[in-house]
N, C-alpha and C positions, 0 to 999 in steps of 0.2 A: 599541702592539700586546695592552698589555693593558687599553685601555677596550675592544676588540672583542673580547677572550677574556671578557670581564665582558659583555655584550652579547651575546654569544652561548650564554652558560651561563643568563643570564638568560632569552633566549628557548628555551632546551632546556626549562628548568624549568620554564617556563606552556605549551609546550608539553604537556610530558609530565604536569600536574596537569591541566589541561584535559582531557584523552584519560581520565585517570581519572575525571575523575567524571562524565564522560560516561556511562562504562563502568555506574559505581558507582550512579548516577541510572536510565540503562535500559538492561537488557541485551537489549532489539530488537537483531535484526542490523542495522536499518539505521541504530542507533546507534555497533554497535562496526566499521561502515564508516566512519562519522563520525571515531572516535576513531583509527582506523588511518589516514586523510588525514597524521595528525601524526607519526607515525610515523620516518618517512625524515627530513621534517626536522630533529624532535627528535633525530634520531641524528648529524645532520649537523652541528646547531650546536653538540652536546655534543662533535665529534670537533675541532669549530674550537677549543675550549674549553681543552682537554688538549691541544693538538698544530693550533699553528699554525701554517702554510707559510708563509703572505706575507698582507701588510696588505691590505684590501679597498679598490673602491677606488667612491666615490661619484659615480654614473653614472645614463643618463637612465633605464635599468634602475629601479635603486635608488630615481625618483620615481615610476612608473610601478607596480612592485609595491607601495610606499605608498599611493597611490591607490587599487589593485587591496583589497588588505588591508581599508581601510577602509571599499570600499564591503560588503566578505564579510562583514565584522562591523556594520556597521550599514547592511541595503539598504534605508532610508526612501527612497528615490530611488525604489522600484519596486515600492511596494506591502506594505508590511510589514503594515500596519492591516488590511489588506486578510484575511491569518492569521490572525487572532484572529476569524473568523466562525463560523468551526470550531467546534463546541461549542454555539457560543449562537444559531444562526439553522439554520434549513434549508437544505441546498446539495444539488449535482448533483454527477454524476459529472463533468462540464465545470469547472464549480468549482474539484474537488480535482485537476484536470491542473494546473488554473492554479496553482493554491496553491505544486502541487509546482516548477511552473517557474520559481516566484520563489525557491525554498528552495534551487533547481538549481546558478542561477544564482548564491546567494550562495556555496555553498560552491565554485562553479567561480572567483568571483571569489580567492576565500581559495588555494584552491590556486596559482593561478595566483602570487599576490604571495606567499606562502611561498616556492616556488621559483625565484622569482625573488632573494629576498635570500638566497636558500641557496646561488643560483650565484655571488653574491659569495663565500663563503666559504669552499667547497668546491663548485668546478664539477660536480663528474663526480659527487654526489648530486645538485644540482640538476638535470642531464637523465636523472637517475634518477626522480626524483619526477615530473616532467613523462612519464615513459616509463610508468611505472607507469597514470598517470593514465587515459594514452592505451588502454593494453591493457583496464584497465576498462573503457569506452567500447565497444570495439572485442569483449569479450566478452558483452555485451547486445545484438548487435545481430541473430542469427542469431534468428527470429520465436520457434524452436522450445525456448529456456529461458526465453523468455518467456508461455507458452504455460499456460493453468492448469484444471486438467481435477477434474471434482469428479462423486461418485455415492455415493448413500445410497439405503437400502433399507430397508423396516420390511413387517410384516404386518400388513393392518385385519380386524379381526372384521365385513366385513360384504361383500356382494356387490358384485362389482366394479361395477354400473350402479349401484347406489347410490351409493358411492365417489366416483366422477364425477361423479356429477348435480354433488354438492356442491364437488366441487374446480373445474368450470368458472362457478360462480357466485361469485366476486370477492367476493360482500356477506359471502360463508361466508367471507371468508380470516381477518378479525380474531378469530375464534372459537377457531385454533388456532396461527397462528402467530403468535408474543408479541412478536414485534418491529414487527409490521405495523401502521399508527397509522391510515392511511384509504389507502382505495383507489378510483379513479374510472376508467370504461371509457366509450371513446366507439368504438361505440353503447353506451347503457347495454342492461343486463339480462346474459346467461351468453354467455361465449364463444364469438366463431367467429373463421372464418377471418378477417384483416382489422381484430378488433377492439382497439384502441390502449388500455394499461390505464396507467393513471398509481396509483405508490405510492408512501406516506412512511414511513418505518421507521426504528427507529432503529438507529444505528449505529457500534459500540464508536469510539474514535477512536485506539485501540490494537489493530487486530484480534486480536492475537497476544493480548490480553490480556482478557478478556470482562467482568472487573470493570473494567475501567479508567474506563470511563464512557463517555457516548454523546453523542452530535447525533443530526440526525433528516437524511435523505439520503431525497429525488425521484428517482426513477427512471422512465422512460418505455421501453415495450417492445411490439412490435406479436405476434398469432400470425400466423404462416408458416406452418402446418401443422396439421392437428387429424384426426382419427378418431374411430370411438365409442371407444376406449381409451387416447388419448395428445393431448398440445398441443404444442404447441410454439409457444416466444416468444424474437423477437429484442428487445435491448436497440436504444433507439435512441441512446440517450449512451453507450454506446461498444462497444467486439470483445466482446461476449458474446450465448452461445445457450445455453436450457435446455429439457428436453423432460419433461414429466409422465407417467406410462407406470404404466396396473394392468391386472396381469392374476388369471385364477383361479388358484388353488391351495388344494386343499383344504375348499372350498365357501367359503374368505376372499378374500381381495384383497389382490398382492403387487404395495404399493406404490415405485416408481422413478422418484427426481429427480435427473437428468444434466443437467450445464450442464458451461459450455466457455467460455472468455474470455480474454483477452491482456490480459497488465500494462504497459500505457504505456512505450515506450522512456526516457519523464523518469522514471518512478517506478521502473523496474528500476535507472536512474544509479543510485537512492537509494538503492539498498540493497534497496526494498521486495519485488523480488519474492524475494527470499531471507527473508522473511517469512512465504509462503506456505504455506507446509507444514504451521505453528502454526494460523496461521489455518483452514486447512481443517480441522483436525482437532477447536477448537474452530463452525465451523459445522456437524461432525458433529454433534457433543453439542447441538448448539440442535438442529440437526432434529429428529433422532431422539427429544427432549424433545415435539418438536411433534407426530411421527406420534401418540406416547403420547394428547395430547389428545384428536385428530384420533378416534383407535381410542376414546375412551371416547365421542364424542360420538355413534359411527355404530351402534359394536356395541349388540348386541338383547342386553335385560337379561340374559337367561342364557347370555353369552357372556363376561360379564364377572366 
């Protein structure tokens, strides 16, 4: 019995240390969620260490749980090396979702393995750990919790037709969009309904921290609607839509960008949807800086 108490106490300390390290290194919401995964197992092992009720038995659950923990800690069998691509080369939305699925698989194995071990020592807490995981999964099924909306506006000291004419020519985008590295259109030239845009842009590895470093993200979109004062683009690599609109206001232009996107279910399970408010704040700040650059480019000298 004493050996099992020592084992449970060591497991509790190890899980607690891991959780504290995760939170200390990164305060991102997704990492806090990862730390919370260890909360119930750590509490269960600690409870057994100080108040053992019966000696656990080694069964097939033990060996299966051991295998799952190994897979969770060292996911070499399902593409760990692929995850290192991010930040070292250009990737797409599809790749990001693919990589996050691997991360999610590793965490799922780890949770199931820990729950299996915890069931040996404190059966009810082992069931509680699994129940908490199921509740987390169910919570992100509704689309409304994963829908992200964004809107930003700024006044440009130029006529609406001048502003709009500048915006519908993608060759101008790099002049004021600081994150854009390259843009191509098919067919070439100014935008029209049916135009397909391939844009490569710098993308923060941590969207909630603008200074965290960046990689390159390539994204494809298609123009689905256009008027004399607005155009709408739908992303081809994900569920997103964005509308750019200009309106006359006091001899100037009110430029508005609205977008809506759906966080993939896999990403939401990793806690990435919880980071969206912070990421949107950073995006708003960047957009306003870009609009300032656009204003300098388009405003007549007398308006500056």
